[in-house]
N, C-alpha and C positions, 0 to 999 in steps of 0.2 A: 109814622116814619117807616119807610120801606127798608127791609133788612137784607143785606147781601152777605156773601161768605167769601173769605179768603182763607183757604186751607193750605198751610205750608207743612210739608212732611219731609222727614229725613229717610233716606234709603235708596236702593237701586230701583229706578222706575219700573223695571221689569217685574219686580216683586210687589212694589207698592200698588201698582195699578190693578193687580189681581183682587184688591179689596173693593174695586168699583164694578158695578154692573155693566153689561154691554150697552153700547150705543148711548153713553151718558153725556159726552162732551160735544159741543157745537164747533169748537175750533181748537186746534193744537198749534201753538207757535213756539218754536224752540230753536236754540243754537247749541248743539251738543259739542263736546270736546272735539277739536279738529285734529284727529289722529294724535301724533306725538308732539304737537306744537304747544300744548299746555302741560308739559311734564311736571312742572313745579306746582301746578294747581290741582290736577286730577290724576297724575301718574302716567297718563298717556296710553294710547293704543297704537301699535305699529300699523302703518298704512296698509300693509299686506293682510292684516287681520281685521281691519276695520269693518268690512261688510259682515263678516261672521259675528262680530261683536254687536253690531247694530240690529241685525234682523230679528233676534228674539225680542228686542224692545219695540221695534216697529210693528211686530205682530200684535203686541198688546195695544199699541196705538190704534191699529186697525179694528181691534175688537171694541174698544171703548168709544170710538168716534161714531157719531150719528150718521145714518145713510146720507144725509144732506150736508154733512160737515166737511171741513177742510183742514188739511195738515200743511203747515208752512215750515220748511226746513231751511234754516240759515246756515250755510256751510261754504267752505272754500278749500280747494285742493292746494297742497304745498308744492314748492319747487324742491327737488331733491336730485343731487348729482347732475345739475344742469338742465333738468327737464321737469315738467309738471307731472306729479303722480296722478294716476288714473282712478284712485279709489272713489272719488265722487261719481264719476261716470259709471263705474262698476256698481256703485250703490244704487244709482237711478235704475239701472237694468234689473238689479236684484229686487228692488221694491216693486217694479212692474210685475215680476214673476210672482211676488208675494200676494198680489191682488190689487195693488194701488194703480190708479190712473195718474200719469204724469201730465197734469193739465196745463201748467204754465210755468214759466221761469221769469221771476222778477230779478232785476239787477239793483243792488244797493250801492249807489255811488257814494263813497265816503269822501265828503267834501274837504275834510281836513286831514287826509292821510299823511303819515310821517314821510318826510323827505328821505332820500337815500340813493345809493348808487351801487349797481351790480354790473359785472362784466358782460352779461348776456341778456339782460332784461331790464325793464323799468319797474318802478315801485308799484305795489298793489294799491289800486284806488277803488276796487269794487269787490263785492261778494255776492254769491248766489243766494236767492230766496226761492227755493223750489216749492211749487204748489202741487200737492197730491190730493186726490179725492177717491172716495169709494164708488161714486156714481157720477155719471155725466150730468146729472141733475142735482145741483147743490145750491145752497143759499148764497146769494151775492147781492149786495146793495150798492151798486156802482155810483148812485147819486150821492152817497155819503162821502165820497172822496174826490168829488169834482174840484177843479182848481180854477182860479181867475183866468180869463181869456188872455190877458197879457196886453202889452202895449201895441203889439202888431195889429190888433183889431182896430185900434183908433186910426191907424194910417191905411192899412190894406182895405178895410171896409168902407172907407170914407168916400171913395169914388170907384164904382164898379163899372167894368167894361162889358161888352156884349157877351163875351165868353164866361163872365162871372155869374150870370143869372140863369145859366143852363148847365147841365152836366157836361163838362168839358173833358174829353178823354186825353190822356197824356200823349204828347206828340212823339214820345220815345217808343211808342208801340207796346208799352208794358201791359195795356189792358186796364190800367187804373184810371179812374176819373173822379172829378169832384165838382161840386156846385158851391162856389164861395158864398152865394147869397144865403145859403142855409145858416150861416153864422151871424146874420144880422139880428140885432136885438137880444143877443145872448151875453150874459155876464160870466157864465161858468162853462168849462169844457171838461171832458173826461181826461184823466191823466194818461201818461204812457206807462209802460212796465219798467221804467227806470226811475228809481226812488232816490232823491238827493237829500241825504241826512248826514250831519256831522257825527263823528264818534264821541262817546262820553265814557271815559274810563277813570279819570283822575278823581272824580267825586263819587265813585261807586264802590271802592274798596274790593274790586274784583278785577282780575287781569283780562277778562274777555267780555265785558258788559257791552251790550248793544244799546243805542240811544232809545229812550222811551218812545220817540216818534215812530220807530220801526214797528213794534208790536201794536202800537196805537192805530196805525194806518190799516193793518190787516184786521184788527178787531172791528174797526168801523166798517170795513168792506164785507166781512163775512159773518157778523153777528148782530143781534139786536139786544136791547136792554134785558137784563136778567138771564141771558144765555150763560153757558158754562165754558170757560176758557182754561186750557191746560198748558203748562210748561213743564215737561218732564225733566228738564235740565235747567232749573230755575235760576241758578247762580245768585246774583244780587237781588233778584225779585222784580226785575224791570217789567216783565210781562204781567205779573200780578198787579203791579202799580198801575199800569195802563188800563187793565181790566177794571180795577177799582175806580179809577178816574172816570171811566165811561159807563159805570153802572152795570158791570157784568160780574157774575160770580167767577171765582178762579180757584185752581189747585196748582200749587207749585211743588216740585219734588227735587231734592238735591241729595247726592250721596254723602256729602260732607256736612257735618253738624254746624260748622262755623258759617257756611253759606245758607243753610236752612235758617239759622238765627238771624243772619243779616237780612234775608228776604222778609222774615217776620217783622223785623224792626222797620224796614223801609215801607212795608204796606201799612203799618200802624201810623206812620208819619202823616199820611193823608187823611186821617180820620176826621179832623176838624173841617177840612175842605168838604168832605162828604156830608157832614152834618149841616153845613150851610146850604147844601142842595136838597136837604130833607131825606138823606139816606143814612142808614145805620149799617156799619160794616162789622161783621163778626170775624175777627182774625184768629185762626187756630194755629198753634205751634206744637207739632207733635212728632214723636219718633216715627 
């Protein structure tokens, strides 16, 4: 029986990560406190001070991430005094100065976002998932997240015209072209950078839990079995649960003891499922 590790620790990730050697983790997936939007949960950080608060922690992320690893940051700027705050944009620029490459931006479309009405904007239905890397050469397994072709393939590919069997350039003069015949006999296609997942909070006992499908998607894309996944703001333990489900080792850190204990409890819940797969999971719950 293969043994994996889920290490759940309490403390400030800036301090806890000093206990790990450099270039240890293959993937970091996390959703930190969104400035002062979670005051009741974590006390909050004023948006104007957010970058200064985050950079000492991301410096540790940079140190412990492998050269071919990836850092996914789920975050969303708030609206304040009638306009969006710029702290996320400022953070992106500051992370680039720190040595990170801002490689990609995924959009998480929240399919079941709460209804509401505001005088000068519509309800939020998406959040950013920012991808950062240490190198332009990083591990990525795109075939692991392919999606079904969809119903359009059954109709569009049924009868091909003369322009469908050659590279046909756009008539709008954009320079883009396509060969529709390339899609024949394919069941799967590569996804877009827009991810459609419903939120899951009521059953997580945490005010800001993301759905397990979100870290699961990135874990599939950027890691292999037995790799190491880190969530430095682990909350209810969703990232560690996803890592466990997919046969990866994981470390979760939270500054609050109640969420450290909750993460440990949630990762232990899946132990029987893992045993059915021939895996043994060692869950550690430490200060």
